[in-house]
C-alpha positions as CSV (number, residue, x, y, z in Angstrom):
1,X,69.1,-103.6,225.3
2,X,69.0,-103.1,221.5
3,X,71.1,-101.8,218.7
4,X,70.2,-98.4,217.2
5,X,71.0,-97.0,213.9
6,X,69.9,-94.5,211.2
7,X,70.4,-93.3,207.7
8,X,72.9,-90.5,206.8
9,X,70.5,-87.7,207.4
10,X,68.7,-89.2,210.4
11,X,65.2,-89.2,208.8
12,X,64.9,-93.0,209.2
13,X,66.0,-94.5,212.5
14,X,65.6,-98.0,213.8
15,X,66.2,-100.1,216.9
16,X,66.6,-103.9,217.1
17,X,66.2,-106.1,220.2
18,X,67.9,-109.4,220.9
19,X,70.9,-111.0,219.2
20,X,71.8,-110.2,215.6
21,X,73.1,-112.6,213.0
22,X,76.8,-112.2,211.9
23,X,77.5,-109.8,209.0
24,X,77.2,-111.4,205.6
25,X,78.9,-109.7,202.7
26,X,76.9,-109.9,199.5
27,X,78.8,-109.4,196.2
28,X,75.9,-109.8,193.7
29,X,75.6,-107.2,191.0
30,X,72.4,-105.6,192.4
31,X,74.1,-105.0,195.8
32,X,77.2,-103.6,194.1
33,X,75.2,-101.3,191.8
34,X,73.1,-100.0,194.7
35,X,76.0,-99.2,197.0
36,X,79.0,-98.8,194.7
37,X,80.7,-101.8,196.4
38,X,79.2,-104.8,198.2
39,X,76.5,-105.1,201.0
40,X,77.4,-105.8,204.6
41,X,74.3,-106.8,206.4
42,X,72.9,-108.6,209.5
43,X,69.4,-110.0,209.8
44,X,66.6,-109.5,212.3
45,X,63.1,-110.8,212.8
46,X,60.4,-108.2,211.9
47,X,59.0,-108.4,215.5
48,X,62.5,-107.4,216.8
49,X,62.9,-104.1,214.8
50,X,61.2,-100.8,215.3
51,X,61.5,-98.3,212.5
52,X,60.8,-94.6,212.9
53,X,60.4,-92.2,210.0
54,X,58.8,-94.9,207.8
55,X,57.3,-92.1,205.7
56,X,60.8,-91.3,204.5
57,X,61.6,-95.0,203.8
58,X,61.2,-96.0,200.1
59,X,61.0,-99.7,199.1
60,X,62.3,-100.6,195.6
61,X,61.3,-104.0,194.1
62,X,64.7,-104.9,192.8
63,X,63.5,-108.3,191.6
64,X,60.4,-110.6,191.7
65,X,61.9,-112.1,194.9
66,X,63.0,-109.2,197.1
67,X,62.9,-105.5,197.8
68,X,65.4,-102.9,199.0
69,X,64.6,-100.1,201.5
70,X,66.4,-96.8,201.4
71,X,65.9,-93.2,202.8
72,X,64.1,-91.1,200.2
73,X,65.9,-88.0,201.5
74,X,69.6,-88.9,201.6
75,X,69.5,-92.2,199.6
76,X,71.1,-94.4,202.3
77,X,70.6,-98.1,201.7
78,X,69.2,-99.5,204.9
79,X,67.3,-102.8,204.4
80,X,66.8,-105.8,202.1
81,X,63.9,-108.2,202.4
82,X,62.9,-111.3,200.6
83,X,59.1,-111.1,199.7
84,X,57.0,-112.7,202.4
85,X,59.9,-113.3,204.8
86,X,59.5,-112.6,208.5
87,X,63.1,-111.2,208.7
88,X,64.8,-108.2,207.2
89,X,68.4,-107.6,206.5
90,X,69.8,-104.4,208.0
91,X,72.9,-102.8,206.6
92,X,75.7,-103.1,209.1
93,X,77.1,-99.6,208.4
94,X,73.8,-98.0,209.5
95,X,74.2,-99.1,213.1
96,X,75.5,-96.8,215.8
97,X,78.9,-97.8,217.3
98,X,79.7,-100.0,219.0
99,X,77.5,-102.3,217.0
100,X,78.8,-105.6,218.5
101,X,78.6,-107.1,215.0
102,X,81.1,-109.6,213.6
103,X,81.7,-110.7,210.0
104,X,80.5,-114.2,209.2
105,X,80.7,-115.0,205.4
106,X,80.7,-113.9,201.8
107,X,77.9,-114.7,199.3
108,X,77.5,-114.5,195.6
109,X,81.3,-114.3,195.2
110,X,81.0,-115.6,191.6
111,X,79.4,-112.2,190.8
112,X,81.9,-110.0,192.7
113,X,83.6,-107.0,191.2
114,X,86.9,-107.5,189.4
115,X,88.6,-104.6,191.2
116,X,89.1,-106.3,194.6
117,X,90.1,-109.6,196.2
118,X,88.5,-111.4,199.1
119,X,91.4,-112.2,201.4
120,X,89.9,-112.2,205.0
121,X,89.6,-116.0,205.3
122,X,85.9,-116.0,205.9
123,X,83.8,-118.7,204.2
124,X,82.9,-117.8,200.6
125,X,79.9,-119.0,198.7
126,X,79.5,-118.7,194.9
127,X,75.8,-118.2,195.3
128,X,73.6,-117.7,198.3
129,X,74.8,-118.9,201.7
130,X,73.0,-122.2,201.0
131,X,75.4,-122.9,198.2
132,X,78.6,-124.9,198.8
133,X,81.7,-122.8,199.7
134,X,83.8,-121.7,196.7
135,X,87.2,-123.3,196.4
136,X,89.0,-120.1,195.5
137,X,88.7,-116.6,196.6
C-alpha cells in the first residue's frame, strides 16, 4: 500500500510505495522564498514513486546542485531533488491524509526566518542534516 498525493489543482498526482523517511523541515532562504515559510518534506527512492501529469510538472534549477518541481498550473511546490540523486524529496503537505508521516528534524536553522522560533524539541542542524546539531533554537 502506498501514499498518494497531488498538487492544489490535481493536475499532478503521485503515489509512493514502501516506507517514507521522517519529515525534515528546511529553513534555508530558497525554501522560504519558494513557499513563503519553510519546507516540510519526506524522501523516497525514484523507483518507489509514480508521478502522473508530468507534462504539468515544471522543474526549476534553483542552484547548480539541485532542482525544484512544481505544478505549472497552480504553482504548488511538490518536489526537491539533488542533481544525479536516486531519491526525491516530496513535500509533506501534498500527501493525502492520513499520511502516516512524523516530524524528524530541522535543517539550515542558521538561515531561518526571524519571525518565528523553533520550539518543538526536534534536533536542529545549522546546515544540512549532516552538520552537527545547533546548541540553541
